[in-house]
C-alpha positions as CSV (number, residue, x, y, z in Angstrom):
1,X,-0.7,3.9,-19.0
2,X,-1.3,1.7,-15.9
3,X,-4.0,4.1,-14.6
4,X,-5.6,4.2,-18.1
5,X,-5.8,0.4,-18.1
6,X,-7.3,0.3,-14.6
7,X,-9.8,3.0,-15.5
8,X,-10.7,1.1,-18.6
9,X,-11.1,-2.1,-16.5
10,X,-13.3,-0.3,-14.0
11,X,-15.4,1.2,-16.8
12,X,-15.8,-2.2,-18.5
13,X,-16.8,-3.8,-15.3
14,X,-19.4,-1.2,-14.5
15,X,-20.7,-1.5,-18.1
16,X,-20.8,-5.3,-17.7
17,X,-22.6,-5.1,-14.4
18,X,-25.2,-2.8,-15.8
19,X,-25.8,-4.5,-19.1
20,X,-25.9,-8.1,-17.8
21,X,-28.0,-7.2,-14.8
22,X,-28.4,-10.2,-12.6
23,X,-28.2,-12.8,-15.4
24,X,-24.7,-14.0,-14.9
25,X,-23.6,-13.0,-11.4
26,X,-24.4,-10.8,-8.5
27,X,-21.9,-7.9,-8.8
28,X,-23.0,-6.3,-5.6
29,X,-20.1,-7.9,-3.7
30,X,-17.2,-5.8,-5.0
31,X,-14.2,-4.9,-3.0
32,X,-11.5,-2.2,-3.7
33,X,-8.1,-2.8,-2.1
34,X,-6.0,0.3,-1.2
35,X,-2.5,-0.9,-0.4
36,X,-1.4,2.6,0.7
37,X,-4.0,2.5,3.5
38,X,-3.2,-1.1,4.4
39,X,0.5,-0.3,4.6
40,X,0.0,2.9,6.6
41,X,-1.7,1.0,9.3
42,X,-0.1,-2.5,9.1
43,X,2.3,-3.1,12.0
44,X,4.6,-5.3,9.9
45,X,5.0,-2.5,7.4
46,X,5.9,-0.1,10.2
47,X,8.4,-2.6,11.5
48,X,9.9,-3.1,8.1
49,X,10.1,0.6,7.5
50,X,11.9,1.0,10.9
51,X,14.3,-1.8,9.9
52,X,15.1,0.0,6.7
53,X,15.6,3.3,8.4
54,X,17.9,1.8,11.0
55,X,20.0,0.0,8.4
56,X,20.3,3.2,6.3
57,X,21.2,5.2,9.4
58,X,24.0,2.7,10.3
59,X,25.4,2.9,6.8
60,X,25.2,6.7,6.9
61,X,27.0,6.7,10.2
62,X,29.8,4.5,8.8
63,X,30.0,6.6,5.7
64,X,30.3,9.8,7.8
65,X,33.2,8.1,9.8
66,X,34.9,7.2,6.5
67,X,34.4,10.7,5.2
68,X,36.0,12.2,8.4
69,X,39.0,9.8,8.0
70,X,39.4,10.9,4.3
71,X,39.1,14.6,5.3
72,X,41.8,14.1,7.9
73,X,44.0,12.5,5.3
74,X,43.3,15.3,2.8
75,X,44.2,17.9,5.5
76,X,47.5,16.2,6.2
77,X,48.2,16.1,2.4
78,X,47.5,19.8,2.2
79,X,49.8,20.5,5.2
80,X,52.6,18.5,3.6
81,X,52.2,20.4,0.4
82,X,52.4,23.6,2.3
83,X,55.5,22.4,4.2
84,X,57.2,21.6,0.9
85,X,56.9,25.2,-0.3
86,X,59.0,26.4,2.6
87,X,62.3,27.6,1.2
88,X,64.1,27.0,4.5
89,X,63.5,23.3,4.3
90,X,66.6,21.2,3.9
91,X,67.0,18.8,1.1
92,X,66.8,15.8,3.4
93,X,63.6,17.1,5.1
94,X,62.2,18.0,1.6
95,X,62.8,14.4,0.4
96,X,61.2,13.0,3.6
97,X,58.1,15.3,3.1
98,X,57.9,14.2,-0.6
99,X,57.9,10.6,0.4
100,X,55.3,11.2,3.1
101,X,53.2,13.1,0.5
102,X,53.5,10.3,-2.0
103,X,52.5,7.7,0.7
104,X,49.5,9.8,1.8
105,X,48.4,10.3,-1.8
106,X,48.4,6.6,-2.4
107,X,46.6,6.1,0.9
108,X,44.0,8.6,-0.2
109,X,43.4,6.8,-3.5
110,X,42.9,3.6,-1.7
111,X,40.5,5.2,0.7
112,X,38.5,6.8,-2.2
113,X,38.2,3.4,-3.9
114,X,37.1,1.9,-0.6
115,X,34.5,4.6,-0.2
116,X,33.1,4.0,-3.7
117,X,33.0,0.2,-3.0
118,X,31.4,0.8,0.3
119,X,28.7,3.1,-1.2
120,X,27.9,0.5,-3.9
121,X,27.8,-2.4,-1.5
122,X,25.6,-0.5,1.0
123,X,23.3,0.6,-1.8
124,X,22.9,-2.9,-3.1
125,X,22.3,-4.4,0.4
126,X,19.7,-1.7,1.1
127,X,17.9,-2.3,-2.2
128,X,18.0,-6.1,-1.7
129,X,16.6,-5.8,1.8
130,X,13.9,-3.4,0.6
131,X,12.9,-5.8,-2.1
132,X,12.8,-8.8,0.3
133,X,10.8,-6.9,2.9
134,X,8.4,-5.6,0.2
135,X,7.9,-9.1,-1.2
136,X,7.2,-10.5,2.3
137,X,4.7,-7.7,3.1
138,X,3.0,-8.1,-0.3
139,X,2.7,-11.9,0.1
140,X,1.4,-11.5,3.7
141,X,-1.2,-8.9,2.7
142,X,-2.3,-10.8,-0.4
143,X,-2.7,-14.0,1.6
144,X,-4.9,-12.2,4.1
145,X,-6.9,-10.5,1.4
146,X,-7.4,-13.7,-0.5
147,X,-8.7,-15.4,2.7
148,X,-11.1,-12.5,3.4
149,X,-12.3,-12.2,-0.2
150,X,-12.6,-15.9,-0.8
151,X,-16.3,-16.3,-0.2
152,X,-17.4,-12.8,0.5
153,X,-16.7,-10.9,-2.8
154,X,-17.3,-11.6,-6.4
155,X,-14.8,-9.1,-7.7
156,X,-11.8,-7.5,-6.1
157,X,-10.0,-4.5,-7.5
158,X,-6.7,-2.9,-6.5
159,X,-6.6,0.8,-6.2
160,X,-3.7,2.3,-8.1
161,X,-0.8,2.8,-5.7
162,X,0.9,6.2,-5.3
163,X,4.0,5.5,-3.1
164,X,5.2,8.2,-0.8
165,X,9.0,9.0,-1.0
166,X,9.7,7.0,2.2
167,X,7.3,4.2,1.4
168,X,8.7,0.7,1.6
169,X,6.6,-0.6,-1.2
């Protein structure tokens, strides 16, 4: 829909330029802005992308550490369950293992809740940072473009943006 509207706008502008000729305005000073090209080469966009990648890598590292801790806990629960199946186990040892199993099970539930909360928090922080960096970059670029286009161009169009999967904006 957005592309259709932009195509319609381009078509209308071209028609307007042809039909009105030079009566109203000189349409020879037209600029087309390609944000994808600007962002690909803009050093601040590269810096912002690096910030996002570093932050995501740090969160992934912490998540991997938490996963490893949870896996260790699950392994100990599995070992306790196996120990409980031993018929040679005395009643006192069996009761002790059951208490350990119950305690480890509760600890596992707490760790799972913490993992879910961590994942949600990390995701929110990453999204907020991405939005803030995107807004800063867009404002920066628009300010520079406005300054350039101020007295040099009669019309400025923005090329439809097709973001790459790793694009910040």
